[in-house]
DSSP file (Angstrom, degrees, kcal/mol; ACC not computed):
  #  RESIDUE AA STRUCTURE BP1 BP2  ACC     N-H-->O    O-->H-N    N-H-->O    O-->H-N    TCO  KAPPA ALPHA  PHI   PSI    X-CA   Y-CA   Z-CA
    1    1 A X              0   0    0      0, 0.0     2,-0.2     0, 0.0     0, 0.0   0.000 360.0 360.0 360.0 131.6  -23.9  -13.9   24.1
    2    2 A X        -     0   0    0      1,-0.1     2,-1.1     2,-0.0     0, 0.0  -0.494 360.0-126.6 -81.8 153.6  -26.0  -11.7   21.9
    3    3 A X        +     0   0    0     -2,-0.2     2,-0.4     2,-0.0    -1,-0.1  -0.757  44.1 170.4 -96.3  85.5  -24.3   -8.6   20.2
    4    4 A X        -     0   0    0     -2,-1.1     2,-0.4     2,-0.0    -2,-0.0  -0.872  16.6-163.1-107.1 131.7  -26.8   -6.0   21.4
    5    5 A X        -     0   0    0     -2,-0.4     2,-0.6     2,-0.0    34,-0.0  -0.938   8.4-154.0-113.4 137.5  -26.2   -2.2   20.9
    6    6 A X        +     0   0    0     -2,-0.4     2,-0.4    33,-0.0    -2,-0.0  -0.931  24.5 171.4-111.4 109.9  -28.0    0.5   22.7
    7    7 A X        -     0   0    0     -2,-0.6     2,-0.1     4,-0.0    -2,-0.0  -0.947  28.7-126.5-123.6 141.0  -27.9    3.7   20.7
    8    8 A X     >  -     0   0    0     -2,-0.4     4,-1.9     1,-0.1     3,-0.3  -0.406  26.9-115.1 -77.7 156.2  -29.8    6.9   21.3
    9    9 A X  H  > S+     0   0    0      1,-0.2     4,-2.1     2,-0.2     5,-0.2   0.900 116.2  50.3 -57.6 -44.9  -31.9    8.4   18.5
   10   10 A X  H  > S+     0   0    0      1,-0.2     4,-1.6     2,-0.2    -1,-0.2   0.773 108.0  53.7 -70.8 -21.3  -29.7   11.5   18.1
   11   11 A X  H  > S+     0   0    0     -3,-0.3     4,-2.3     2,-0.2    -1,-0.2   0.850 106.5  53.1 -77.0 -35.7  -26.6    9.3   17.9
   12   12 A X  H  X S+     0   0    0     -4,-1.9     4,-2.6     2,-0.2    -2,-0.2   0.961 109.3  48.2 -58.5 -51.3  -28.3    7.3   15.0
   13   13 A X  H  X S+     0   0    0     -4,-2.1     4,-2.5     1,-0.2    -1,-0.2   0.902 112.2  49.3 -58.4 -43.6  -29.0   10.5   13.1
   14   14 A X  H  X S+     0   0    0     -4,-1.6     4,-1.9     1,-0.2    -1,-0.2   0.895 111.9  48.5 -65.5 -38.1  -25.4   11.6   13.6
   15   15 A X  H  X S+     0   0    0     -4,-2.3     4,-1.9     2,-0.2    -2,-0.2   0.870 110.8  50.1 -68.6 -38.9  -24.1    8.3   12.4
   16   16 A X  H  X S+     0   0    0     -4,-2.6     4,-2.4     2,-0.2    -2,-0.2   0.892 109.5  52.0 -68.3 -39.6  -26.3    8.3    9.3
   17   17 A X  H  X S+     0   0    0     -4,-2.5     4,-2.0     1,-0.2    -2,-0.2   0.901 108.5  51.4 -63.2 -40.6  -25.1   11.9    8.5
   18   18 A X  H  X S+     0   0    0     -4,-1.9     4,-1.5     2,-0.2    -1,-0.2   0.918 110.2  47.7 -60.1 -43.4  -21.6   10.7    8.7
   19   19 A X  H  X S+     0   0    0     -4,-1.9     4,-1.7     1,-0.2     6,-0.4   0.895 110.2  53.4 -64.0 -39.4  -22.3    7.8    6.4
   20   20 A X  H  < S+     0   0    0     -4,-2.4    -1,-0.2     1,-0.2    -2,-0.2   0.864 109.0  48.9 -63.8 -37.6  -24.0   10.1    3.9
   21   21 A X  H  < S+     0   0    0     -4,-2.0    -1,-0.2    -5,-0.2    -2,-0.2   0.825 117.0  40.5 -72.2 -29.2  -21.0   12.4    3.8
   22   22 A X  H  < S+     0   0    0     -4,-1.5     2,-0.2    -5,-0.2    -2,-0.2   0.643 123.4  29.5 -95.2 -14.9  -18.5    9.6    3.2
   23   23 A X  S  < S-     0   0    0     -4,-1.7    22,-0.0    -5,-0.2     7,-0.0  -0.691  79.0-113.0-129.9-178.9  -20.6    7.6    0.7
   24   24 A X  S    S+     0   0    0     -2,-0.2     2,-0.1     2,-0.0    -4,-0.1   0.079  70.9 128.9-104.5  26.3  -23.3    8.1   -1.9
   25   25 A X        -     0   0    0     -6,-0.4    -2,-0.1     1,-0.1     2,-0.1  -0.464  56.4-126.2 -74.7 148.4  -25.9    6.2    0.1
   26   26 A X     >  -     0   0    0     -2,-0.1     4,-2.3     1,-0.1     5,-0.2  -0.327  33.3 -94.9 -81.7 178.5  -29.3    8.0    0.7
   27   27 A X  H  > S+     0   0    0      1,-0.2     4,-2.1     2,-0.2     5,-0.2   0.899 126.2  45.1 -61.7 -43.6  -30.7    8.5    4.2
   28   28 A X  H  > S+     0   0    0      1,-0.2     4,-2.2     2,-0.2    -1,-0.2   0.907 113.7  49.5 -71.8 -39.1  -32.8    5.3    4.0
   29   29 A X  H  > S+     0   0    0      1,-0.2     4,-2.4     2,-0.2    -1,-0.2   0.858 111.1  50.4 -65.0 -35.6  -30.0    3.2    2.6
   30   30 A X  H  X S+     0   0    0     -4,-2.3     4,-2.4     2,-0.2    -1,-0.2   0.878 109.1  49.8 -67.5 -39.8  -27.7    4.5    5.3
   31   31 A X  H  X S+     0   0    0     -4,-2.1     4,-2.0     2,-0.2    -2,-0.2   0.901 112.3  49.0 -66.7 -39.2  -30.1    3.6    8.0
   32   32 A X  H  X S+     0   0    0     -4,-2.2     4,-2.2     2,-0.2    -2,-0.2   0.947 113.3  45.9 -65.0 -46.7  -30.5    0.1    6.5
   33   33 A X  H  X S+     0   0    0     -4,-2.4     4,-2.3     1,-0.2    -2,-0.2   0.895 109.0  56.2 -62.0 -40.5  -26.7   -0.4    6.3
   34   34 A X  H  <>S+     0   0    0     -4,-2.4     5,-3.8     1,-0.2     6,-0.4   0.905 109.6  45.6 -63.5 -40.8  -26.3    0.9    9.8
   35   35 A X  H ><5S+     0   0    0     -4,-2.0     3,-1.5     3,-0.2    -1,-0.2   0.921 110.1  54.9 -60.4 -44.0  -28.7   -1.8   11.1
   36   36 A X  H 3<5S+     0   0    0     -4,-2.2    -2,-0.2     1,-0.3    -1,-0.2   0.839 110.8  44.4 -60.2 -35.6  -27.0   -4.4    9.1
   37   37 A X  T ><5S-     0   0    0     -4,-2.3     3,-1.1    -5,-0.1    -1,-0.3  -0.023 120.5-102.5-105.3  34.3  -23.7   -3.6   10.7
   38   38 A X  T < 5S-     0   0    0     -3,-1.5    -3,-0.2     1,-0.3    -2,-0.1   0.818  72.9 -60.0  58.7  39.7  -24.9   -3.3   14.2
   39   39 A X  T 3 <S+     0   0    0     -5,-3.8     2,-0.7     1,-0.2    -1,-0.3   0.785  97.8 136.6  61.0  31.3  -24.9    0.5   14.3
   40   40 A X    <>  -     0   0    0     -3,-1.1     4,-1.4    -6,-0.4     3,-0.2  -0.885  33.6-172.8-108.5  97.7  -21.3    0.8   13.7
   41   41 A X  H  > S+     0   0    0     -2,-0.7     4,-2.3     1,-0.2     5,-0.2   0.783  83.1  59.6 -61.5 -30.7  -20.8    3.6   11.1
   42   42 A X  H  > S+     0   0    0      1,-0.2     4,-2.7     2,-0.2    -1,-0.2   0.936 105.6  49.0 -67.9 -44.8  -17.1    2.9   10.6
   43   43 A X  H  > S+     0   0    0     -3,-0.2     4,-2.2     2,-0.2    -1,-0.2   0.865 109.1  52.6 -55.5 -39.5  -17.9   -0.7    9.5
   44   44 A X  H  X S+     0   0    0     -4,-1.4     4,-2.1     2,-0.2    -2,-0.2   0.942 112.1  45.3 -63.6 -47.7  -20.6    0.6    7.0
   45   45 A X  H  X S+     0   0    0     -4,-2.3     4,-1.7     2,-0.2    -2,-0.2   0.884 113.1  49.8 -66.3 -37.8  -18.0    3.0    5.5
   46   46 A X  H  X>S+     0   0    0     -4,-2.7     5,-2.8     1,-0.2     4,-0.6   0.909 110.1  50.5 -65.0 -38.3  -15.3    0.4    5.3
   47   47 A X  H ><5S+     0   0    0     -4,-2.2     3,-0.7    -5,-0.2    -2,-0.2   0.889 107.6  54.7 -65.2 -37.7  -17.7   -2.0    3.7
   48   48 A X  H 3<5S+     0   0    0     -4,-2.1    -1,-0.2     1,-0.2    -2,-0.2   0.898 113.5  40.7 -62.2 -39.6  -18.6    0.6    1.1
   49   49 A X  H 3<5S-     0   0    0     -4,-1.7    -1,-0.2    -5,-0.1    -2,-0.2   0.469 115.6-115.0 -85.1  -4.5  -15.0    1.1    0.2
   50   50 A X  T <<5 +     0   0    0     -3,-0.7     2,-0.5    -4,-0.6    -3,-0.2   0.724  58.7 157.1  76.0  23.4  -14.2   -2.6    0.3
   51   51 A X      < -     0   0    0     -5,-2.8     2,-0.3    -6,-0.2    -1,-0.2  -0.703  17.8-173.6 -85.8 124.1  -11.8   -2.4    3.2
   52   52 A X        -     0   0    0     -2,-0.5     2,-0.8    -5,-0.0     3,-0.1  -0.773  35.5 -94.4-113.0 160.0  -11.4   -5.7    5.1
   53   53 A X        -     0   0    0     -2,-0.3    -2,-0.0     1,-0.2     0, 0.0  -0.663  34.3-169.9 -76.7 114.3   -9.5   -6.5    8.2
   54   54 A X  S    S+     0   0    0     -2,-0.8     2,-1.7     1,-0.2     3,-0.2   0.796  70.1  79.2 -73.5 -31.6   -6.1   -7.7    7.2
   55   55 A X        +     0   0    0      1,-0.2    -1,-0.2    -3,-0.1    -2,-0.1  -0.598  51.9 159.2 -80.9  83.5   -5.1   -8.9   10.5
   56   56 A X        +     0   0    0     -2,-1.7     2,-0.5     1,-0.1    -1,-0.2   0.794  64.6  51.8 -78.3 -28.9   -7.0  -12.3   10.6
   57   57 A X  S    S-     0   0    0     -3,-0.2    -1,-0.1     0, 0.0     2,-0.1  -0.936  89.9-127.4-111.5 125.4   -4.8  -13.9   13.3
   58   58 A X        -     0   0    0     -2,-0.5     2,-0.4     1,-0.1    -2,-0.1  -0.436  22.1-113.3 -74.5 145.3   -4.4  -11.9   16.4
   59   59 A X        -     0   0    0      1,-0.2     3,-0.1    -2,-0.1    -1,-0.1  -0.604  24.1-165.2 -77.6 130.3   -0.9  -11.2   17.7
   60   60 A X        -     0   0    0     -2,-0.4     2,-0.3     1,-0.3    -1,-0.2   0.837  67.1  -8.0 -90.1 -33.7   -0.4  -13.0   21.0
   61   61 A X     >  -     0   0    0      1,-0.1     4,-1.6     0, 0.0    -1,-0.3  -0.983  66.4-107.8-155.8 167.8    2.8  -11.2   22.1
   62   62 A X  H  > S+     0   0    0     -2,-0.3     4,-2.3     1,-0.2     5,-0.2   0.871 116.5  56.1 -67.1 -35.6    5.4   -8.7   20.9
   63   63 A X  H  > S+     0   0    0      1,-0.2     4,-2.4     2,-0.2     5,-0.2   0.895 104.7  52.9 -67.3 -39.2    8.1  -11.4   20.6
   64   64 A X  H  > S+     0   0    0      1,-0.2     4,-2.4     2,-0.2    -1,-0.2   0.900 110.3  47.3 -59.6 -42.6    5.9  -13.5   18.3
   65   65 A X  H  X S+     0   0    0     -4,-1.6     4,-2.4     2,-0.2    -2,-0.2   0.872 109.9  51.8 -67.5 -37.0    5.4  -10.6   16.0
   66   66 A X  H  X S+     0   0    0     -4,-2.3     4,-2.3     2,-0.2    -2,-0.2   0.950 113.4  45.0 -63.9 -48.5    9.1   -9.7   16.0
   67   67 A X  H  X S+     0   0    0     -4,-2.4     4,-2.4     1,-0.2    -2,-0.2   0.892 111.5  53.6 -62.7 -39.3   10.0  -13.4   15.0
   68   68 A X  H  X S+     0   0    0     -4,-2.4     4,-2.0    -5,-0.2    -1,-0.2   0.918 109.7  46.7 -63.1 -41.8    7.2  -13.5   12.5
   69   69 A X  H  X S+     0   0    0     -4,-2.4     4,-2.2     2,-0.2    -2,-0.2   0.878 112.0  50.9 -68.8 -33.4    8.5  -10.4   10.8
   70   70 A X  H  X S+     0   0    0     -4,-2.3     4,-2.9     2,-0.2     5,-0.2   0.914 110.1  49.9 -65.0 -39.7   12.1  -11.7   10.8
   71   71 A X  H  X S+     0   0    0     -4,-2.4     4,-2.3     1,-0.2    -2,-0.2   0.894 111.5  48.1 -64.9 -40.9   10.9  -15.0    9.2
   72   72 A X  H  X S+     0   0    0     -4,-2.0     4,-2.4     2,-0.2    -1,-0.2   0.926 113.8  47.4 -64.7 -45.4    9.0  -13.1    6.5
   73   73 A X  H  X S+     0   0    0     -4,-2.2     4,-2.4     1,-0.2    -2,-0.2   0.913 114.1  46.1 -63.9 -44.7   12.1  -10.8    5.8
   74   74 A X  H  X S+     0   0    0     -4,-2.9     4,-2.4     2,-0.2     5,-0.2   0.914 111.9  51.1 -68.6 -40.4   14.6  -13.8    5.7
   75   75 A X  H  X S+     0   0    0     -4,-2.3     4,-2.6    -5,-0.2    -2,-0.2   0.937 111.7  47.6 -61.0 -44.7   12.3  -15.8    3.5
   76   76 A X  H  X S+     0   0    0     -4,-2.4     4,-2.3     1,-0.2    -2,-0.2   0.910 111.5  50.9 -60.0 -43.0   11.9  -12.9    1.0
   77   77 A X  H  X S+     0   0    0     -4,-2.4     4,-2.1     2,-0.2    -2,-0.2   0.897 110.5  48.0 -64.9 -40.4   15.7  -12.3    1.0
   78   78 A X  H  X S+     0   0    0     -4,-2.4     4,-2.3     2,-0.2     5,-0.2   0.923 111.7  50.3 -65.7 -43.9   16.4  -16.0    0.2
   79   79 A X  H  X S+     0   0    0     -4,-2.6     4,-2.0    -5,-0.2    -2,-0.2   0.938 112.4  46.6 -57.9 -44.7   13.9  -16.0   -2.6
   80   80 A X  H  X S+     0   0    0     -4,-2.3     4,-2.0     1,-0.2    -1,-0.2   0.885 111.9  51.4 -63.0 -40.5   15.3  -12.8   -4.1
   81   81 A X  H  X S+     0   0    0     -4,-2.1     4,-2.2     2,-0.2    -1,-0.2   0.858 108.3  50.8 -67.4 -39.9   18.8  -14.2   -3.8
   82   82 A X  H  X S+     0   0    0     -4,-2.3     4,-2.5     2,-0.2    -2,-0.2   0.884 110.1  51.0 -67.2 -39.0   17.8  -17.5   -5.5
   83   83 A X  H  X S+     0   0    0     -4,-2.0     4,-1.8    -5,-0.2    -2,-0.2   0.902 110.8  47.3 -66.7 -40.8   16.3  -15.5   -8.4
   84   84 A X  H  X>S+     0   0    0     -4,-2.0     5,-2.6     2,-0.2     6,-0.9   0.887 111.1  52.3 -63.7 -38.9   19.5  -13.5   -8.7
   85   85 A X  H ><5S+     0   0    0     -4,-2.2     3,-1.0     4,-0.2    -2,-0.2   0.941 109.2  50.3 -63.0 -47.8   21.6  -16.7   -8.7
   86   86 A X  H 3<5S+     0   0    0     -4,-2.5    -1,-0.2     1,-0.3    -2,-0.2   0.887 111.8  46.5 -60.8 -38.7   19.4  -18.2  -11.5
   87   87 A X  H 3<5S-     0   0    0     -4,-1.8    -1,-0.3    -5,-0.2    -2,-0.2   0.606 116.3-116.2 -80.0 -10.0   19.9  -15.1  -13.6
   88   88 A X  T <<5S+     0   0    0     -3,-1.0    -3,-0.2    -4,-0.8    -2,-0.1   0.690  83.2 118.9  83.1  20.0   23.7  -15.1  -12.9
   89   89 A X  S   <S+     0   0    0     -5,-2.6     2,-0.3    -6,-0.2    -4,-0.2   0.572  70.6  46.5 -89.0 -11.5   23.7  -11.8  -11.1
   90   90 A X  S    S-     0   0    0     -6,-0.9     2,-0.3    -9,-0.1    -2,-0.1  -0.926  71.6-141.5-132.2 155.3   24.9  -13.2   -7.9
   91   91 A X        -     0   0    0     -2,-0.3     2,-0.6    -3,-0.0    -6,-0.1  -0.832  26.1-108.6-114.0 152.7   27.7  -15.7   -6.9
   92   92 A X        -     0   0    0     -2,-0.3     2,-0.6    -7,-0.1     0, 0.0  -0.722  32.4-158.3 -75.7 118.9   27.8  -18.4   -4.2
   93   93 A X              0   0    0     -2,-0.6    -1,-0.0     1,-0.1     0, 0.0  -0.902 360.0 360.0-105.6 122.7   29.9  -17.4   -1.4
   94   94 A X              0   0    0     -2,-0.6    -1,-0.1     0, 0.0    -2,-0.0   0.393 360.0 360.0-116.8 360.0   31.3  -20.1    0.8
């Protein structure tokens, strides 16, 4: 399926003005970038500032995200504890 956008002329001018206000692009450069990013002014501005989408894997459910965050927190805690053990700042509790 093609990714086609239907945008009115007055909408394009408004999007270009928004890009000009947020960046140092000229009118022509803004129009060129707008075409490059399929007339999405937010993507043009994000690209200008180097902002990328951090969430590369979509979340399938709330439970998956909860357990993912728990695993990250526990892994971080265990790593920090091992570092403290190596430095002698922590004791092994049995």
